[in-house]
Every structure is written in structure tokens, then in C-alpha cells.
N, C-alpha and C positions, 0 to 999 in steps of 0.2 A: 504494500500500500504506500502511496505517496504521502509522506507525513504532512506536507503542506495542505493537501486535499483533506486529510483527516481532521486537521485542526480547523480548517474552514468549515467543514461539516459540523464540528462540535460547537464552533462559535455561532453558527446559524441555529443550532438546536437550543442554545442558551437564550435566544431571543423570544419573541412572541410566538404563541401557538400558531401552527401552520394550518391553513384551511385545506380540506380534502377536495381540491378542485381538479386534480389531474387523475384520470382513471388509471388503474393498474393495467399494464400492458396485456394484450390478449395472449392466452397460452398457446403453445404449439400443438397441444393435443386437444382434440375436440371432445367436450363433455356431451352427455353425462358419462362418467366412468365411476365405478364403485370398487373400492379396494379394502384391504384389511391391514391394520397396524400389527406388526409382528410381536410387539411387546406383550400383549395379552396371551398370545400363543405360548410365549416363553413361560408365563406364569402357570399355565396348565401343565406344560412339560415339567416344570420344576416340582409341581405337586406329585408327579409320578416318578420323581428321581431321575429325570432325563434332561439332557441338554438340547435346547432348541437347535443349536448350530449343527448337531449331529443328525437332525431330522428335518432340516429345512426343505429338502426336496419333496418329502411327503406332505409337508404343510402347503407348499406351493401347488402341488398337484391337487390337494383337497380343495384349495381355494378356486382353482380353475374348474373343478368338477361341480362346485357349488354356484358357479356363475359369476365369480368375481373377475374383474378386469386387471387388477394389480395388487401387489403387496408393498406396503411401505416399511422399509427397513431403516437402518441408521446410516447416515453419511459417514464414510470412512475418511477422516481428516488426516490420519497417520499414513495410510497407504492409498492415495487417491485412485490408483489403477484398480483397486478392488471394487470401486463403484461400477466400473465398466464390466467387471466379472459378474457382479450381482445382476446387472441388466441382462447379460447373456443367460444367466441362470433363470431369470424370469421368462425370457422369450422361449427358452427350451421347454418350458412347461405351459406355454400358451398364454402367458401374462405380459403386460406392458410395463416398461419403466415409466413411472409417472412422478412420484414424489419420494423424498428422503427426509429424515428427521435428524436434528443435531442440537447441541447446546454449546455452552462455553462462557467463560468469564468476559464480560463486555463493559464492566463498570469502572475499571482501573486504567488510568492514563498509561499508555504504552502497552499494557497487557491487552487492552480492548482492541487496539489496532492489530496486534499479533493474532488474536483470536479470529478477527474478521478476515485477515489474510489467509489463514489456514483453511477457513471455510470456503473462501473464494477460490483457492487453488483446487480444493477437492471438488467444488461445484463445477469448475470448468471441465474436469474429467467426466463428471456425471452428465453434464449437458451434452458432451460429445457422444455419450452412450445413449442419449435419448430422454433423460429425465428433464422434466419441465418445471418442477417446484422444489424448493428447499425450505422446509419448515424449521424455524430456529426458536428455541426457548432459552433466552439468556439465563445463566446460572443464578439461582437464589444464593444468598450469602448468610442466612441464619438471622438476619435482622432486616429492617426496612432500609433501602438504599437512600442516601442523602440526595438532595437536589443536585449537588455537584456530580455525584456518581451517575445519576439519571441523565444528566446532560452529556457526560462522556459516553454513556451507553447509547443514547440517541445518535450521537455523532458516528459511532461505530456502525450502527444499523443503517444509517444513510449511506455511509461509504460502502458497506457490504451490498446494499441494494443497488448502488451504481455499478459495482463490479459484476454482480449477478445479471443485471439487465444487459450489460455489454456482452455477456455470454449467452444471452437469449433465454434466461431462466428467471423465474419469479421467486421473490422472498416473501414468505408468510411467517408472521410472528405468532408463536404459540404461547399460551399462559397456563400456569398452575395456580394454586391458591396463594402462594407467597406474594405474587404480583398484584393480588386483588385485596390485600390488606389496606388499611387506612383509606377507606373509600375508593379502592382500586386505583391508588395513586400511581403506581408503576405501570399498570395496565394502560391508563389514559396517557401517561407520559410517552409511552412507546409509539403512540399514534399522533398525539397533538404536536410533538416535536419533530415528526418525520413526514415528509411528503408522501401522499398516497400513491403516487406514481412509482415510488421506489420501495416503500415498506408496506407490504400487504398484510393480510390477516389470515392465519390458519385458525379458524373458529372451532375450538373444541367446546361444543355446546354445553356439555355437562360440567367441565371444569369451571367455565365462566359462570354458569348457573350456580355452582356450589360456592363460588366466591362472592355471590350476592347480586349478580346482574342477570336477570332472566332474558330469554330471547326477545321478548316484547320491548325491552329497553335497548338491548345490544344491537339488534338488527337495524333499526332505523338510524342509529348513530354511526355504526361502523360496517354495515352490510356492504357498502360500496367498495370496501377494502378487501373483501374476502377473496382469497385465491384457492383455498381448499378448506375442507371440513374434517373434524374428528367427531364421530357419533357414538354416544353411549347413553344408557338409560339407567334410572334408579327407581326404586319404589320405597316410600318412607325414608328417602334420603340414602338408601344403601344400594350400591351398584347391583343391577340386575344381571343375570347370567347371559341374557341375549338382548338384542335391540327390539323392544316391544313397547306397548303402552306403559305409561308410568308417570313420574313426576313432571317430565318435560312433554309438552304438547307438540309432538313432531308434525302433526297435521298442520298446525298453525305456522310452524317453521317452514314447511314445504310450500305453503301458500305464498308466504313472503318471498321465498327464493324464486318461485315461478313468476310471481307478479313483477319482480324487479330484475328478472333474468340474470340471477347471480350464477357464478361459475359452479358447475355441478361435478366437483371432484369429491365424492363422499367416501371417507375412510372410516370403516367400522373399527372400533377399538373396544373389545370386550375385556377390559381389565377387571381384576378381582380384588376385593378388599375383605377385611374382617367383617363377617356377617353376610357375605354373598352366598346365597343358597345355590349349590350346583347339583342339578338333577339330571343333566344330560352331558354328552361328550362335547368336547371342544368343536368337533366337526359338525355335530348336530346344531349346536348353538350358532355357529357361523352360517350354516345353511338357512336356519330360521331367520337370522338377521338379514341375510341377503334378500329373502322374500319380503321382509318388512320394508326395506329400502325401496324395493320395486313397487310395492303396493302404496306406500305413503309418500315417498319422495319422488316417485315416478321415474326412477333411474334403474 
């Protein structure tokens, strides 16, 4: 990364909030496409004393057979060429390379630019292999970030967004609950300090809901930034084993998405937590979830 450009982006982020006037660039892949995040699969395999990495091909084949279009894995920032190998693995099992997920420390001056550079280098290799979206969740630090740290983080996100856009790939910012503390201060900072044309939104509907922002509030404000989705359900605030009816009204979410012609890259993520009742296999739960996305989201 050019240090002067990074500092300029950070200085801009320190100014007034930016209006979301520039749309996120059009993706290279045509939606709707429905995928599965591999994190939840790893949890199921861990329960059985197995390692997901040793069974990845059977997972990809199961996703293909259930009607999924892609699987979302992790961006390899250490060995960028592995992202192309993952794309080949997907294609061999009838799936598409669409999106990858990563994180990294982006709130410390110097370290933020280094993190953005590593992601950008790995993303260039991923883009050449056909991936269109990189979803990034800046690392939490065990406390709320200061205003100065959030400004540095916004500068790194803007610079990363510029680098990814030059590679023909979209940046989507993902959030967990740490970013939604203090009235969702970090969540809003990531958007209000960054142009919509460079920094998009990976809308994890349930994590944002759990952090206190329901879809009815989130979608009108940030829907125009969405580049991809993560979908999960809960009942009585506990994650449900498949994507079905529950605490989140996905029919209303689907109506908004259709009415506003939002990008339809829907990634099912069936994560487990304490209290999740498991009555079916991981394959059955993903098959049922794929049917739900088709019925409710129209994809």
C-alpha cells in the first residue's frame, strides 16, 4: 500500500460522515446465487471428532447435491495461491467461486495498512481465480475501539476497497456483536466514514439483529451497500438448526430485497451455539435451508 494514499484515506475518514451517494460496483457474477459458509460445517464435524479440512470434498459434493451454487471459505492471506486451488476444488464439484471471508487487525496505525495489504494481495489471486466478493470483519480487541482507532480502521477499509475495486472485486464489511456495542458505534463508523462505492456490506442478518438492529431498521439505512448476505435463524433468541421461520421475518427481508433489487448472493450459515437443538444431520439441515431460501427469498 502507498503510505501517502493510506494517510489521505485516514484523514478523509476523520472528517464529516460521508453520504452513501455512489453505488457499489456491479458484481461479475450474476445473482441470484445461494451458497453455504463452511464455518458451520466445521462445527458439526468437530462434534463428531472430525476435521473439516479432511472432509471438504464430501461437504462440497453434498452442497452441490442439495442445490447450492457455492461454498464460502476463508481467504488465505498467508499463501495467496491457495485461493486459486480452492476455486479449482469448487469447480471440480460443480460449484462456483463467489465469495471468501477474512478478518484482521485494522485499528492500529501501521498494522492497519499491513493488514489491508495482505488482504489485497490475497484478493488479487482470488479475483484471478474467479471470486467476486471478499467479506472482511475487522478484529475485535476485547474493548470498544477509540475514535482515533475507528478513524484508522476506516482509512484502512477505504484503501482496501480501492485496491479490491482495481482488481475487479467487491469489499463487504461483516459484523459480530462487539461492533454493535455502544449503540452500534463501530458498526455505523465503518459505513459513515467510508464511501459506499468502495466499502460495501456483507449483511449477516442475525448477527446484526442480535446486536440490536432489526432488518426493518438496517435495510432502509444500509441496504444500498449490500454486496452479499449471511443467513441464519433463531427461535427464542437461540440459533436454530436450519434456516426456517423464527425470530427474524425473512419474508419481510425478501420483500425489501426484491423491491429494491438488492444483490442476491445468499450465504446460509448454520452455526451452532449452546442451546441449539440438533435433531437432524448437517446434510439434512442444509438441504432444508436451501429449500427455504428458494421458497422465501426466491433464489
